C-alpha positions in Angstrom: -35.3 -78.2 42.6 -31.6 -78.0 41.8 -31.5 -76.2 38.7 -34.1 -74.1 39.8 -31.9 -73.0 42.8 -28.5 -73.1 40.6 -30.3 -70.6 38.2 -30.8 -68.9 41.9 -27.6 -68.6 43.1 -25.7 -67.6 39.3 -28.7 -64.7 38.4 -28.6 -63.1 41.7 -32.2 -64.1 41.8 -34.7 -64.2 45.8 -38.4 -65.5 45.3 -41.0 -63.3 44.6 -41.7 -63.2 48.3 -45.5 -60.4 49.5 -44.1 -60.1 53.1 -43.3 -56.3 53.6 -39.5 -55.6 54.0 -38.1 -51.7 55.5 -36.9 -51.2 52.2 -40.7 -51.6 51.0 -42.1 -49.4 54.3 -39.4 -46.6 53.2 -41.0 -46.2 50.3 -44.0 -46.6 51.7 -43.4 -43.6 54.1 -41.3 -41.6 51.5 -44.3 -41.8 49.3 -47.0 -40.4 51.9 -44.4 -37.8 53.2 -44.1 -36.2 49.7 -47.6 -36.5 48.9 -49.1 -35.7 52.7 -46.6 -32.9 53.4 -47.1 -31.3 49.5 -51.3 -31.9 50.1 -51.4 -30.4 53.0 -49.4 -27.0 52.4 -51.6 -27.6 49.4 -54.3 -26.9 51.3 -52.7 -24.4 53.1 -52.8 -21.9 51.3 -56.2 -22.1 50.2 -57.1 -20.9 53.6 -54.1 -19.5 55.0 -52.7 -17.6 52.2 -49.3 -19.7 53.4 -46.3 -20.6 50.6 -47.5 -17.0 48.7 -51.5 -18.9 48.0 -54.4 -17.1 47.3 -55.4 -17.0 51.3 -59.6 -18.2 51.1 -60.9 -14.9 50.4 -59.2 -15.1 47.3 -60.0 -18.7 46.6 -63.2 -18.8 47.7 -63.9 -16.0 44.6 -61.8 -18.6 42.6 -64.6 -21.0 43.8 -67.8 -19.5 43.1 -66.0 -18.3 39.8 -65.7 -22.5 39.5 -69.2 -22.6 39.0 -70.0 -24.1 43.0 -72.3 -21.5 46.0 -71.2 -21.0 48.7 -68.0 -20.7 47.7 -65.7 -19.1 50.4 -67.2 -22.5 52.3 -66.3 -25.0 50.1 -62.3 -23.3 50.4 -62.4 -24.1 53.7 -63.3 -28.1 52.4 -61.2 -27.9 50.6 -58.3 -26.5 52.4 -59.7 -28.6 55.3 -60.0 -31.4 53.5 -56.0 -31.1 52.1 -54.3 -29.8 54.7 -56.0 -32.4 57.4 -56.2 -35.2 54.9 -52.1 -34.3 53.9 -51.0 -33.7 57.7 -52.5 -37.4 57.9 -51.0 -39.3 55.2 -47.8 -37.7 55.4 -47.7 -39.6 59.5 -49.8 -42.7 58.5 -52.5 -41.5 60.0 -55.7 -42.6 59.5 -54.6 -43.2 56.7 -57.9 -45.1 55.0 -59.5 -41.4 56.5 -56.9 -39.8 55.0 -57.2 -41.4 51.8 -60.6 -40.6 50.8 -59.9 -37.1 52.9 -57.5 -36.0 49.7 -59.9 -38.9 47.4 -63.2 -36.1 47.3 -60.7 -33.3 46.7 -58.6 -34.6 43.4 -62.7 -35.4 42.0 -62.8 -32.0 42.4 -59.9 -31.4 40.6 -60.1 -33.2 38.1 -64.1 -31.5 37.2 -62.4 -28.3 37.2 -59.6 -28.7 35.0 -61.4 -30.4 32.7 -60.1 -34.0 31.4 -59.8 -32.6 27.8 -56.3 -33.0 27.9 -53.3 -35.1 29.7 -50.3 -32.7 29.7 -49.7 -28.7 29.6 -50.5 -26.5 29.2 -54.4 -27.0 30.6 -53.1 -31.8 31.2 -54.7 -31.9 33.9 -51.6 -34.9 34.6 -49.9 -34.2 37.6 -53.2 -34.6 39.4 -54.1 -37.2 37.7 -50.6 -38.9 39.3 -51.3 -37.1 42.6 -53.9 -39.0 42.3 -52.8 -42.2 41.7 -50.4 -42.0 44.3 -53.3 -41.1 47.1 -55.9 -44.3 46.4 -51.9 -46.5 45.3 -51.9 -45.3 49.6 -55.1 -45.5 50.6 -55.2 -49.8 48.7 -51.9 -50.2 50.2 -51.7 -49.1 53.9 -48.9 -46.2 55.5 -45.8 -49.0 55.8 -44.7 -50.1 59.4 -42.9 -46.4 60.2 -46.7 -45.0 59.9 -48.5 -44.3 63.4 -51.3 -46.8 62.0 -48.9 -49.2 62.5 -49.5 -49.4 66.3 -53.1 -49.2 65.6 -54.8 -52.0 66.1 -58.0 -51.3 64.5 -56.3 -50.3 61.4 -53.9 -53.5 61.5 -56.6 -55.4 61.2 -59.3 -55.6 58.2 -56.7 -53.4 56.3 -58.7 -54.2 52.8 -61.9 -53.7 53.8 -61.1 -49.9 55.0 -58.7 -49.0 52.0 -61.7 -50.5 49.9 -64.2 -48.5 51.9 -62.3 -45.3 52.0 -62.2 -45.1 48.8 -65.4 -45.8 48.1 -66.6 -43.3 50.8 -63.8 -40.3 48.9 -65.4 -41.1 45.6 -69.8 -41.0 46.7 -68.9 -38.4 48.7 -66.0 -36.3 45.6 -69.4 -37.0 42.8 -71.7 -35.4 45.5 -70.2 -31.8 45.5 -68.8 -31.7 42.3 -72.3 -32.4 41.6 -73.9 -29.1 43.1 -70.8 -27.4 40.9 -73.7 -25.1 38.5 
């Protein structure tokens, strides 16, 4: 025991802890803001043509060309999922639900893009990284610097909400892409 303390004092190593620290919460906040706001902006590109996006009409035609029935309705669904899911993720508001919405979107993105290549020009590495970030935030939770932190129902049974949300997002995503021609 004395040797262990001496080793820690020499090397500056601290015992591992499972208690979230402020640095942990800042990291989650940064990840939530970047991923969430990026997804929200991408959704508004589809819905409103903001940030140089194609807008609803062109996005709907893209969905039709990708084999989805009712392309414009699918564009609305995708745009709302990205916008509201992204904003929810960024704010840490109803994070499990926001994660489920974005997980469903990413299942379809990966299906449409195909998994034939990982790296550019036809690869899905960026989509895979964003998908992993969304799943990670859904599983870990938003941290203390979030709206969810003040909602007791979302602080309790965190693991159950997270796993159900990932499952719902995957199932919803697979249902939507299964209707694609």
